[in-house]
N, C-alpha and C positions, 0 to 999 in steps of 0.2 A: 391486460398485463403489458407493461412497457417492454420494449426490446433494448438490449444493451447496444449502444451505438458502436458499430464496428470501427468507425473512424477513431474513436477514443482508444480502442485496443491497439490499432496500428500506430497511432501517434505516440503512444507511451509504451510500446512493447519493450523498450530497452530498460524500463524500470524493474519489472520482475526478473529480467535476465541479470541485471546488476545485483539484485538481492540474492538470486539463486547462486551467483558466483561465490558468495560467502556463506552458502548453506543455510539461507533463511528457511524457516519452516512455515508450512501452510500458507502460502502466498495466495491472496485473493484480491480481486478488484471489484468495487461496487460503483455502478454508474448512478450517481445522485443528481445528474444534470437536470432532470425534470422535477425534482422535489427539494432541491437546495438552492438557496440564493447566494451561497458563498463559495461554491466550488462545483466542479463537474464530476470528478472521480476521486475515490479513495483507493489507495493500495494499502493493504493490511497484511502484516506478517508477524511472526513470532521469533524471538531469540531464545537461546537456551541458557544464557548467563549475561551478566553485566558486560563482560568482555566481548561476547558475541554481539550484544546490542550496539556497542561502540563500533565494532568492525562493520556492522550493517549500516550504521549512520555514516561512517567514513566512506564506504563504497558508493552509497547513494549520493552523498554530496559531491564526490568526485565525478560521478556520472552526470549530475545536474550541471556542474560547472563545465564539463565537456560539451554539453548540449546548450550552453549559454542560457540556462534557466535560473532566474533569480529565486531565492528561497529564504525562509526564516526557520530556524530550528527552535523548538520549544521542548523543554524537558530533557535537555542534554545531559543533565546529571541525575536524572530519575532512573530508578531500577525497575519501574513498572511500565513506562510509556514514554516514547520519544516521538514527536510529531514534526514533520518537515512540511511546511506550508509553502507551496509554489503557486498559489493563486488558483489556477484551474485544477490543480492536482494537490491532494494532501496525502502524504505517506505516513502511515502509522506503524511504528516498530514497537511491539509489545513484548514484555516477558510473558510466560505462560499464565502467570497469576493475573497480570494486568489485563491481558486479553479476555480472560474469563470474567474478570470483575467488570470491565467497561462494556463488553459484549456488543460491540458495534454491529456485528453481523445480525443480531436480533433486532437492534434498534432500527436499522435500515433494511430489515428483512424483506420488505416488499419491493425494494429496488433491484434491478437486474444485477446479477453477480457472475463473475467468472473465476475459476480456479486455475492455478498454474502448477506445473510439475516441478521437480527438483532442478530442472534445467531452465526454468522460467518460461516454458512453453504452455500455451493455453491447452487445457485438457477437459474442462467441464464448464458448461454454462448453466446457471441456475436462475429461475424466474425470468427467462428471456422469451 
């Protein structure tokens, strides 16, 4: 079993904190660096409404700009899934229905995962 690279957690620890500041739900990170040719890490979270999804998108893009990270947003007007592609990092903001439908945690289930609490602090490592 591969281990979640601690440097990835440290390098991007501000992302779950930014999400948590707007009450993002069920924040996780998946280290796909050993199994993906297009990115190193996913951050996945859920929103509880379209308005909440927009607020999460806004806070994340503000944080990315503050850290001078270039990004592209896809699904900005979707009510199921918004994706922020930063190259090495992809941030997925789902509605509850969208997260259940796309089920990225299952698709990437063999990759190391970590979960974050309501403050954006690391609380649990899975498959590490």
